[in-house]
mmCIF file as Biopython writes it, N, C-alpha, C and O atoms, coordinates in Angstrom:
data_model
#
loop_
_atom_site.group_PDB
_atom_site.id
_atom_site.type_symbol
_atom_site.label_atom_id
_atom_site.label_alt_id
_atom_site.label_comp_id
_atom_site.label_asym_id
_atom_site.label_entity_id
_atom_site.label_seq_id
_atom_site.pdbx_PDB_ins_code
_atom_site.Cartn_x
_atom_site.Cartn_y
_atom_site.Cartn_z
_atom_site.occupancy
_atom_site.B_iso_or_equiv
_atom_site.auth_seq_id
_atom_site.auth_asym_id
_atom_site.pdbx_PDB_model_num
ATOM 1   N N  . MET A ? 1  ? 48.338 -34.904 36.733 1.0 0.0 1  A 1 
ATOM 2   C CA . MET A ? 1  ? 47.555 -34.229 37.767 1.0 0.0 1  A 1 
ATOM 3   C C  . MET A ? 1  ? 46.220 -33.778 37.169 1.0 0.0 1  A 1 
ATOM 4   O O  . MET A ? 1  ? 46.179 -33.191 36.088 1.0 0.0 1  A 1 
ATOM 5   N N  . LYS A ? 2  ? 45.151 -34.055 37.876 1.0 0.0 2  A 1 
ATOM 6   C CA . LYS A ? 2  ? 43.837 -33.657 37.364 1.0 0.0 2  A 1 
ATOM 7   C C  . LYS A ? 2  ? 43.597 -32.166 37.584 1.0 0.0 2  A 1 
ATOM 8   O O  . LYS A ? 2  ? 44.050 -31.591 38.573 1.0 0.0 2  A 1 
ATOM 9   N N  . VAL A ? 3  ? 42.889 -31.560 36.663 1.0 0.0 3  A 1 
ATOM 10  C CA . VAL A ? 3  ? 42.556 -30.139 36.751 1.0 0.0 3  A 1 
ATOM 11  C C  . VAL A ? 3  ? 41.141 -30.019 37.303 1.0 0.0 3  A 1 
ATOM 12  O O  . VAL A ? 3  ? 40.195 -30.583 36.753 1.0 0.0 3  A 1 
ATOM 13  N N  . THR A ? 4  ? 41.012 -29.276 38.397 1.0 0.0 4  A 1 
ATOM 14  C CA . THR A ? 4  ? 39.696 -29.117 39.008 1.0 0.0 4  A 1 
ATOM 15  C C  . THR A ? 4  ? 38.911 -28.025 38.291 1.0 0.0 4  A 1 
ATOM 16  O O  . THR A ? 4  ? 39.485 -27.202 37.577 1.0 0.0 4  A 1 
ATOM 17  N N  . LYS A ? 5  ? 37.588 -28.022 38.486 1.0 0.0 5  A 1 
ATOM 18  C CA . LYS A ? 5  ? 36.730 -27.007 37.861 1.0 0.0 5  A 1 
ATOM 19  C C  . LYS A ? 5  ? 37.101 -25.614 38.345 1.0 0.0 5  A 1 
ATOM 20  O O  . LYS A ? 5  ? 37.059 -24.656 37.573 1.0 0.0 5  A 1 
ATOM 21  N N  . ILE A ? 6  ? 37.469 -25.492 39.635 1.0 0.0 6  A 1 
ATOM 22  C CA . ILE A ? 6  ? 37.816 -24.177 40.192 1.0 0.0 6  A 1 
ATOM 23  C C  . ILE A ? 6  ? 39.027 -23.611 39.469 1.0 0.0 6  A 1 
ATOM 24  O O  . ILE A ? 6  ? 39.031 -22.440 39.089 1.0 0.0 6  A 1 
ATOM 25  N N  . SER A ? 7  ? 40.060 -24.434 39.274 1.0 0.0 7  A 1 
ATOM 26  C CA . SER A ? 7  ? 41.271 -23.947 38.614 1.0 0.0 7  A 1 
ATOM 27  C C  . SER A ? 7  ? 40.986 -23.582 37.160 1.0 0.0 7  A 1 
ATOM 28  O O  . SER A ? 7  ? 41.563 -22.627 36.640 1.0 0.0 7  A 1 
ATOM 29  N N  . MET A ? 8  ? 40.097 -24.336 36.492 1.0 0.0 8  A 1 
ATOM 30  C CA . MET A ? 8  ? 39.716 -24.013 35.118 1.0 0.0 8  A 1 
ATOM 31  C C  . MET A ? 8  ? 39.041 -22.650 35.057 1.0 0.0 8  A 1 
ATOM 32  O O  . MET A ? 8  ? 39.348 -21.841 34.181 1.0 0.0 8  A 1 
ATOM 33  N N  . ILE A ? 9  ? 38.111 -22.389 35.995 1.0 0.0 9  A 1 
ATOM 34  C CA . ILE A ? 9  ? 37.398 -21.110 36.032 1.0 0.0 9  A 1 
ATOM 35  C C  . ILE A ? 9  ? 38.387 -19.977 36.266 1.0 0.0 9  A 1 
ATOM 36  O O  . ILE A ? 9  ? 38.331 -18.951 35.588 1.0 0.0 9  A 1 
ATOM 37  N N  . ILE A ? 10 ? 39.311 -20.160 37.244 1.0 0.0 10 A 1 
ATOM 38  C CA . ILE A ? 10 ? 40.316 -19.139 37.540 1.0 0.0 10 A 1 
ATOM 39  C C  . ILE A ? 10 ? 41.167 -18.873 36.303 1.0 0.0 10 A 1 
ATOM 40  O O  . ILE A ? 10 ? 41.421 -17.720 35.955 1.0 0.0 10 A 1 
ATOM 41  N N  . ALA A ? 11 ? 41.613 -19.954 35.632 1.0 0.0 11 A 1 
ATOM 42  C CA . ALA A ? 11 ? 42.467 -19.803 34.451 1.0 0.0 11 A 1 
ATOM 43  C C  . ALA A ? 11 ? 41.740 -19.065 33.336 1.0 0.0 11 A 1 
ATOM 44  O O  . ALA A ? 11 ? 42.329 -18.213 32.671 1.0 0.0 11 A 1 
ATOM 45  N N  . ILE A ? 12 ? 40.461 -19.384 33.124 1.0 0.0 12 A 1 
ATOM 46  C CA . ILE A ? 12 ? 39.672 -18.730 32.071 1.0 0.0 12 A 1 
ATOM 47  C C  . ILE A ? 12 ? 39.500 -17.248 32.383 1.0 0.0 12 A 1 
ATOM 48  O O  . ILE A ? 12 ? 39.653 -16.405 31.499 1.0 0.0 12 A 1 
ATOM 49  N N  . ILE A ? 13 ? 39.182 -16.926 33.644 1.0 0.0 13 A 1 
ATOM 50  C CA . ILE A ? 13 ? 38.997 -15.522 34.041 1.0 0.0 13 A 1 
ATOM 51  C C  . ILE A ? 13 ? 40.296 -14.751 33.841 1.0 0.0 13 A 1 
ATOM 52  O O  . ILE A ? 13 ? 40.291 -13.658 33.275 1.0 0.0 13 A 1 
ATOM 53  N N  . ILE A ? 14 ? 41.429 -15.328 34.314 1.0 0.0 14 A 1 
ATOM 54  C CA . ILE A ? 14 ? 42.724 -14.664 34.152 1.0 0.0 14 A 1 
ATOM 55  C C  . ILE A ? 14 ? 43.023 -14.460 32.665 1.0 0.0 14 A 1 
ATOM 56  O O  . ILE A ? 14 ? 43.486 -13.394 32.260 1.0 0.0 14 A 1 
ATOM 57  N N  . GLY A ? 15 ? 42.752 -15.493 31.853 1.0 0.0 15 A 1 
ATOM 58  C CA . GLY A ? 15 ? 43.000 -15.396 30.419 1.0 0.0 15 A 1 
ATOM 59  C C  . GLY A ? 15 ? 42.187 -14.288 29.768 1.0 0.0 15 A 1 
ATOM 60  O O  . GLY A ? 15 ? 42.715 -13.518 28.966 1.0 0.0 15 A 1 
ATOM 61  N N  . ILE A ? 16 ? 40.898 -14.200 30.110 1.0 0.0 16 A 1 
ATOM 62  C CA . ILE A ? 16 ? 40.025 -13.169 29.534 1.0 0.0 16 A 1 
ATOM 63  C C  . ILE A ? 16 ? 40.507 -11.784 29.950 1.0 0.0 16 A 1 
ATOM 64  O O  . ILE A ? 16 ? 40.574 -10.872 29.126 1.0 0.0 16 A 1 
ATOM 65  N N  . VAL A ? 17 ? 40.845 -11.626 31.240 1.0 0.0 17 A 1 
ATOM 66  C CA . VAL A ? 17 ? 41.328 -10.332 31.739 1.0 0.0 17 A 1 
ATOM 67  C C  . VAL A ? 17 ? 42.591 -9.920  30.991 1.0 0.0 17 A 1 
ATOM 68  O O  . VAL A ? 17 ? 42.717 -8.777  30.553 1.0 0.0 17 A 1 
ATOM 69  N N  . PHE A ? 18 ? 43.541 -10.875 30.846 1.0 0.0 18 A 1 
ATOM 70  C CA . PHE A ? 18 ? 44.786 -10.568 30.136 1.0 0.0 18 A 1 
ATOM 71  C C  . PHE A ? 18 ? 44.509 -10.188 28.690 1.0 0.0 18 A 1 
ATOM 72  O O  . PHE A ? 18 ? 45.143 -9.271  28.166 1.0 0.0 18 A 1 
ATOM 73  N N  . LEU A ? 19 ? 43.565 -10.881 28.024 1.0 0.0 19 A 1 
ATOM 74  C CA . LEU A ? 19 ? 43.258 -10.579 26.624 1.0 0.0 19 A 1 
ATOM 75  C C  . LEU A ? 19 ? 42.725 -9.158  26.468 1.0 0.0 19 A 1 
ATOM 76  O O  . LEU A ? 19 ? 43.048 -8.475  25.496 1.0 0.0 19 A 1 
ATOM 77  N N  . PHE A ? 20 ? 41.901 -8.707  27.434 1.0 0.0 20 A 1 
ATOM 78  C CA . PHE A ? 20 ? 41.327 -7.364  27.324 1.0 0.0 20 A 1 
ATOM 79  C C  . PHE A ? 20 ? 42.327 -6.283  27.709 1.0 0.0 20 A 1 
ATOM 80  O O  . PHE A ? 20 ? 42.342 -5.211  27.105 1.0 0.0 20 A 1 
ATOM 81  N N  . ILE A ? 21 ? 43.171 -6.555  28.718 1.0 0.0 21 A 1 
ATOM 82  C CA . ILE A ? 21 ? 44.094 -5.532  29.222 1.0 0.0 21 A 1 
ATOM 83  C C  . ILE A ? 21 ? 45.285 -5.352  28.287 1.0 0.0 21 A 1 
ATOM 84  O O  . ILE A ? 21 ? 45.705 -4.226  28.024 1.0 0.0 21 A 1 
ATOM 85  N N  . ILE A ? 22 ? 45.830 -6.461  27.785 1.0 0.0 22 A 1 
ATOM 86  C CA . ILE A ? 22 ? 47.086 -6.425  27.042 1.0 0.0 22 A 1 
ATOM 87  C C  . ILE A ? 22 ? 46.815 -6.429  25.537 1.0 0.0 22 A 1 
ATOM 88  O O  . ILE A ? 22 ? 46.099 -7.302  25.046 1.0 0.0 22 A 1 
ATOM 89  N N  . PRO A ? 23 ? 47.375 -5.469  24.798 1.0 0.0 23 A 1 
ATOM 90  C CA . PRO A ? 23 ? 47.276 -5.493  23.337 1.0 0.0 23 A 1 
ATOM 91  C C  . PRO A ? 23 ? 47.937 -6.752  22.781 1.0 0.0 23 A 1 
ATOM 92  O O  . PRO A ? 23 ? 48.858 -7.292  23.394 1.0 0.0 23 A 1 
ATOM 93  N N  . SER A ? 24 ? 47.474 -7.218  21.633 1.0 0.0 24 A 1 
ATOM 94  C CA . SER A ? 24 ? 47.945 -8.488  21.079 1.0 0.0 24 A 1 
ATOM 95  C C  . SER A ? 24 ? 49.455 -8.480  20.827 1.0 0.0 24 A 1 
ATOM 96  O O  . SER A ? 24 ? 50.093 -9.531  20.885 1.0 0.0 24 A 1 
ATOM 97  N N  . ALA A ? 25 ? 50.033 -7.307  20.549 1.0 0.0 25 A 1 
ATOM 98  C CA . ALA A ? 25 ? 51.465 -7.229  20.276 1.0 0.0 25 A 1 
ATOM 99  C C  . ALA A ? 25 ? 52.283 -7.557  21.523 1.0 0.0 25 A 1 
ATOM 100 O O  . ALA A ? 25 ? 53.394 -8.079  21.426 1.0 0.0 25 A 1 
ATOM 101 N N  . LYS A ? 26 ? 51.726 -7.249  22.694 1.0 0.0 26 A 1 
ATOM 102 C CA . LYS A ? 26 ? 52.466 -7.451  23.939 1.0 0.0 26 A 1 
ATOM 103 C C  . LYS A ? 26 ? 52.150 -8.789  24.600 1.0 0.0 26 A 1 
ATOM 104 O O  . LYS A ? 26 ? 52.768 -9.129  25.609 1.0 0.0 26 A 1 
ATOM 105 N N  . GLN A ? 27 ? 51.214 -9.551  24.062 1.0 0.0 27 A 1 
ATOM 106 C CA . GLN A ? 27 ? 50.790 -10.789 24.723 1.0 0.0 27 A 1 
ATOM 107 C C  . GLN A ? 27 ? 51.932 -11.775 24.897 1.0 0.0 27 A 1 
ATOM 108 O O  . GLN A ? 27 ? 51.979 -12.495 25.894 1.0 0.0 27 A 1 
ATOM 109 N N  . THR A ? 28 ? 52.865 -11.818 23.930 1.0 0.0 28 A 1 
ATOM 110 C CA . THR A ? 28 ? 53.971 -12.767 24.036 1.0 0.0 28 A 1 
ATOM 111 C C  . THR A ? 28 ? 54.859 -12.422 25.221 1.0 0.0 28 A 1 
ATOM 112 O O  . THR A ? 28 ? 55.425 -13.318 25.848 1.0 0.0 28 A 1 
ATOM 113 N N  . LEU A ? 29 ? 54.991 -11.126 25.542 1.0 0.0 29 A 1 
ATOM 114 C CA . LEU A ? 29 ? 55.813 -10.721 26.683 1.0 0.0 29 A 1 
ATOM 115 C C  . LEU A ? 29 ? 55.200 -11.191 27.992 1.0 0.0 29 A 1 
ATOM 116 O O  . LEU A ? 29 ? 55.927 -11.456 28.950 1.0 0.0 29 A 1 
ATOM 117 N N  . TYR A ? 30 ? 53.881 -11.299 28.051 1.0 0.0 30 A 1 
ATOM 118 C CA . TYR A ? 30 ? 53.192 -11.692 29.280 1.0 0.0 30 A 1 
ATOM 119 C C  . TYR A ? 30 ? 52.884 -13.184 29.323 1.0 0.0 30 A 1 
ATOM 120 O O  . TYR A ? 30 ? 52.212 -13.655 30.241 1.0 0.0 30 A 1 
ATOM 121 N N  . PHE A ? 31 ? 53.378 -13.935 28.325 1.0 0.0 31 A 1 
ATOM 122 C CA . PHE A ? 31 ? 53.110 -15.373 28.285 1.0 0.0 31 A 1 
ATOM 123 C C  . PHE A ? 31 ? 53.856 -16.094 29.394 1.0 0.0 31 A 1 
ATOM 124 O O  . PHE A ? 31 ? 53.323 -17.019 30.008 1.0 0.0 31 A 1 
ATOM 125 N N  . LEU A ? 32 ? 55.114 -15.664 29.655 1.0 0.0 32 A 1 
ATOM 126 C CA . LEU A ? 32 ? 55.917 -16.301 30.701 1.0 0.0 32 A 1 
ATOM 127 C C  . LEU A ? 32 ? 55.292 -16.109 32.084 1.0 0.0 32 A 1 
ATOM 128 O O  . LEU A ? 32 ? 55.158 -17.090 32.815 1.0 0.0 32 A 1 
ATOM 129 N N  . PRO A ? 33 ? 54.901 -14.885 32.479 1.0 0.0 33 A 1 
ATOM 130 C CA . PRO A ? 33 ? 54.209 -14.725 33.766 1.0 0.0 33 A 1 
ATOM 131 C C  . PRO A ? 33 ? 52.956 -15.586 33.876 1.0 0.0 33 A 1 
ATOM 132 O O  . PRO A ? 33 ? 52.654 -16.089 34.958 1.0 0.0 33 A 1 
ATOM 133 N N  . LEU A ? 34 ? 52.218 -15.765 32.779 1.0 0.0 34 A 1 
ATOM 134 C CA . LEU A ? 34 ? 51.027 -16.623 32.810 1.0 0.0 34 A 1 
ATOM 135 C C  . LEU A ? 34 ? 51.400 -18.056 33.135 1.0 0.0 34 A 1 
ATOM 136 O O  . LEU A ? 34 ? 50.703 -18.720 33.902 1.0 0.0 34 A 1 
ATOM 137 N N  . ILE A ? 35 ? 52.509 -18.546 32.552 1.0 0.0 35 A 1 
ATOM 138 C CA . ILE A ? 35 ? 52.968 -19.906 32.849 1.0 0.0 35 A 1 
ATOM 139 C C  . ILE A ? 35 ? 53.318 -20.012 34.325 1.0 0.0 35 A 1 
ATOM 140 O O  . ILE A ? 35 ? 52.988 -21.003 34.976 1.0 0.0 35 A 1 
ATOM 141 N N  . ILE A ? 36 ? 53.994 -18.981 34.860 1.0 0.0 36 A 1 
ATOM 142 C CA . ILE A ? 36 ? 54.377 -18.979 36.274 1.0 0.0 36 A 1 
ATOM 143 C C  . ILE A ? 36 ? 53.129 -19.000 37.143 1.0 0.0 36 A 1 
ATOM 144 O O  . ILE A ? 36 ? 53.081 -19.736 38.128 1.0 0.0 36 A 1 
ATOM 145 N N  . ILE A ? 37 ? 52.108 -18.198 36.797 1.0 0.0 37 A 1 
ATOM 146 C CA . ILE A ? 37 ? 50.857 -18.162 37.563 1.0 0.0 37 A 1 
ATOM 147 C C  . ILE A ? 37 ? 50.198 -19.532 37.563 1.0 0.0 37 A 1 
ATOM 148 O O  . ILE A ? 37 ? 49.731 -19.999 38.601 1.0 0.0 37 A 1 
ATOM 149 N N  . VAL A ? 38 ? 50.159 -20.181 36.396 1.0 0.0 38 A 1 
ATOM 150 C CA . VAL A ? 38 ? 49.543 -21.512 36.301 1.0 0.0 38 A 1 
ATOM 151 C C  . VAL A ? 38 ? 50.283 -22.507 37.186 1.0 0.0 38 A 1 
ATOM 152 O O  . VAL A ? 38 ? 49.662 -23.322 37.867 1.0 0.0 38 A 1 
ATOM 153 N N  . ASN A ? 39 ? 51.624 -22.436 37.173 1.0 0.0 39 A 1 
ATOM 154 C CA . ASN A ? 39 ? 52.413 -23.342 38.005 1.0 0.0 39 A 1 
ATOM 155 C C  . ASN A ? 39 ? 52.161 -23.091 39.484 1.0 0.0 39 A 1 
ATOM 156 O O  . ASN A ? 39 ? 52.080 -24.037 40.266 1.0 0.0 39 A 1 
ATOM 157 N N  . ILE A ? 40 ? 52.035 -21.818 39.878 1.0 0.0 40 A 1 
ATOM 158 C CA . ILE A ? 40 ? 51.744 -21.481 41.276 1.0 0.0 40 A 1 
ATOM 159 C C  . ILE A ? 40 ? 50.389 -22.060 41.669 1.0 0.0 40 A 1 
ATOM 160 O O  . ILE A ? 40 ? 50.247 -22.621 42.755 1.0 0.0 40 A 1 
ATOM 161 N N  . ILE A ? 41 ? 49.383 -21.927 40.787 1.0 0.0 41 A 1 
ATOM 162 C CA . ILE A ? 41 ? 48.053 -22.472 41.070 1.0 0.0 41 A 1 
ATOM 163 C C  . ILE A ? 41 ? 48.130 -23.984 41.234 1.0 0.0 41 A 1 
ATOM 164 O O  . ILE A ? 41 ? 47.486 -24.537 42.126 1.0 0.0 41 A 1 
ATOM 165 N N  . ARG A ? 42 ? 48.912 -24.668 40.384 1.0 0.0 42 A 1 
ATOM 166 C CA . ARG A ? 42 ? 49.045 -26.128 40.478 1.0 0.0 42 A 1 
ATOM 167 C C  . ARG A ? 42 ? 49.687 -26.533 41.798 1.0 0.0 42 A 1 
ATOM 168 O O  . ARG A ? 42 ? 49.233 -27.469 42.455 1.0 0.0 42 A 1 
ATOM 169 N N  . ILE A ? 43 ? 50.759 -25.816 42.188 1.0 0.0 43 A 1 
ATOM 170 C CA . ILE A ? 43 ? 51.442 -26.123 43.453 1.0 0.0 43 A 1 
ATOM 171 C C  . ILE A ? 43 ? 50.481 -25.901 44.616 1.0 0.0 43 A 1 
ATOM 172 O O  . ILE A ? 43 ? 50.431 -26.706 45.546 1.0 0.0 43 A 1 
ATOM 173 N N  . TRP A ? 44 ? 49.710 -24.800 44.563 1.0 0.0 44 A 1 
ATOM 174 C CA . TRP A ? 44 ? 48.760 -24.485 45.621 1.0 0.0 44 A 1 
ATOM 175 C C  . TRP A ? 44 ? 47.680 -25.563 45.713 1.0 0.0 44 A 1 
ATOM 176 O O  . TRP A ? 44 ? 47.286 -25.969 46.806 1.0 0.0 44 A 1 
ATOM 177 N N  . GLU A ? 45 ? 47.207 -26.021 44.549 1.0 0.0 45 A 1 
ATOM 178 C CA . GLU A ? 45 ? 46.196 -27.084 44.530 1.0 0.0 45 A 1 
ATOM 179 C C  . GLU A ? 45 ? 46.742 -28.371 45.139 1.0 0.0 45 A 1 
ATOM 180 O O  . GLU A ? 45 ? 46.040 -29.054 45.884 1.0 0.0 45 A 1 
ATOM 181 N N  . LYS A ? 46 ? 48.002 -28.705 44.824 1.0 0.0 46 A 1 
ATOM 182 C CA . LYS A ? 46 ? 48.619 -29.898 45.404 1.0 0.0 46 A 1 
ATOM 183 C C  . LYS A ? 46 ? 48.629 -29.791 46.919 1.0 0.0 46 A 1 
ATOM 184 O O  . LYS A ? 46 ? 48.299 -30.751 47.614 1.0 0.0 46 A 1 
ATOM 185 N N  . ALA A ? 47 ? 49.009 -28.620 47.437 1.0 0.0 47 A 1 
ATOM 186 C CA . ALA A ? 47 ? 49.056 -28.410 48.885 1.0 0.0 47 A 1 
ATOM 187 C C  . ALA A ? 47 ? 47.663 -28.557 49.489 1.0 0.0 47 A 1 
ATOM 188 O O  . ALA A ? 47 ? 47.502 -29.189 50.533 1.0 0.0 47 A 1 
ATOM 189 N N  . VAL A ? 48 ? 46.659 -27.977 48.840 1.0 0.0 48 A 1 
ATOM 190 C CA . VAL A ? 48 ? 45.278 -28.069 49.333 1.0 0.0 48 A 1 
ATOM 191 C C  . VAL A ? 48 ? 44.814 -29.523 49.323 1.0 0.0 48 A 1 
ATOM 192 O O  . VAL A ? 48 ? 44.200 -29.987 50.283 1.0 0.0 48 A 1 
ATOM 193 N N  . ASN A ? 49 ? 45.109 -30.246 48.234 1.0 0.0 49 A 1 
ATOM 194 C CA . ASN A ? 49 ? 44.709 -31.648 48.138 1.0 0.0 49 A 1 
ATOM 195 C C  . ASN A ? 49 ? 45.376 -32.483 49.216 1.0 0.0 49 A 1 
ATOM 196 O O  . ASN A ? 49 ? 44.737 -33.360 49.799 1.0 0.0 49 A 1 
ATOM 197 N N  . ASN A ? 50 ? 46.653 -32.228 49.494 1.0 0.0 50 A 1 
ATOM 198 C CA . ASN A ? 50 ? 47.364 -32.961 50.539 1.0 0.0 50 A 1 
ATOM 199 C C  . ASN A ? 50 ? 46.761 -32.665 51.907 1.0 0.0 50 A 1 
ATOM 200 O O  . ASN A ? 50 ? 46.620 -33.564 52.735 1.0 0.0 50 A 1 
ATOM 201 N N  . ASN A ? 51 ? 46.406 -31.405 52.144 1.0 0.0 51 A 1 
ATOM 202 C CA . ASN A ? 51 ? 45.784 -31.038 53.417 1.0 0.0 51 A 1 
ATOM 203 C C  . ASN A ? 51 ? 44.434 -31.724 53.578 1.0 0.0 51 A 1 
ATOM 204 O O  . ASN A ? 51 ? 44.102 -32.193 54.666 1.0 0.0 51 A 1 
ATOM 205 N N  . ASN A ? 52 ? 43.658 -31.785 52.507 1.0 0.0 52 A 1 
ATOM 206 C CA . ASN A ? 52 ? 42.349 -32.435 52.565 1.0 0.0 52 A 1 
ATOM 207 C C  . ASN A ? 52 ? 42.488 -33.925 52.850 1.0 0.0 52 A 1 
ATOM 208 O O  . ASN A ? 52 ? 41.684 -34.495 53.588 1.0 0.0 52 A 1 
ATOM 209 N N  . GLN A ? 53 ? 43.500 -34.555 52.271 1.0 0.0 53 A 1 
ATOM 210 C CA . GLN A ? 53 ? 43.690 -35.988 52.484 1.0 0.0 53 A 1 
ATOM 211 C C  . GLN A ? 53 ? 44.098 -36.275 53.920 1.0 0.0 53 A 1 
ATOM 212 O O  . GLN A ? 53 ? 43.669 -37.280 54.487 1.0 0.0 53 A 1 
ATOM 213 N N  . THR A ? 54 ? 44.916 -35.418 54.523 1.0 0.0 54 A 1 
ATOM 214 C CA . THR A ? 54 ? 45.379 -35.673 55.885 1.0 0.0 54 A 1 
ATOM 215 C C  . THR A ? 54 ? 44.257 -35.432 56.894 1.0 0.0 54 A 1 
ATOM 216 O O  . THR A ? 54 ? 44.251 -36.041 57.964 1.0 0.0 54 A 1 
ATOM 217 N N  . LYS A ? 55 ? 43.321 -34.563 56.570 1.0 0.0 55 A 1 
ATOM 218 C CA . LYS A ? 55 ? 42.221 -34.272 57.504 1.0 0.0 55 A 1 
ATOM 219 C C  . LYS A ? 55 ? 41.270 -35.458 57.630 1.0 0.0 55 A 1 
ATOM 220 O O  . LYS A ? 55 ? 40.757 -35.727 58.716 1.0 0.0 55 A 1 
ATOM 221 N N  . HIS A ? 56 ? 41.030 -36.171 56.523 1.0 0.0 56 A 1 
ATOM 222 C CA . HIS A ? 56 ? 40.036 -37.255 56.548 1.0 0.0 56 A 1 
ATOM 223 C C  . HIS A ? 56 ? 40.562 -38.495 57.192 1.0 0.0 56 A 1 
ATOM 224 O O  . HIS A ? 56 ? 39.846 -39.492 57.288 1.0 0.0 56 A 1 
#
């Protein structure tokens, strides 16, 4: 699956926010939620792409 520029920007912003909010000792605890967020974004992008294809 290709990664769009929008998803890259969102991922970078989320990553920077997490780095500033969470101390480095706790980052491993928040790694799993980050994976879940990325998967949700991918599923959402698939849905958006499918909707765009059906409209045209």
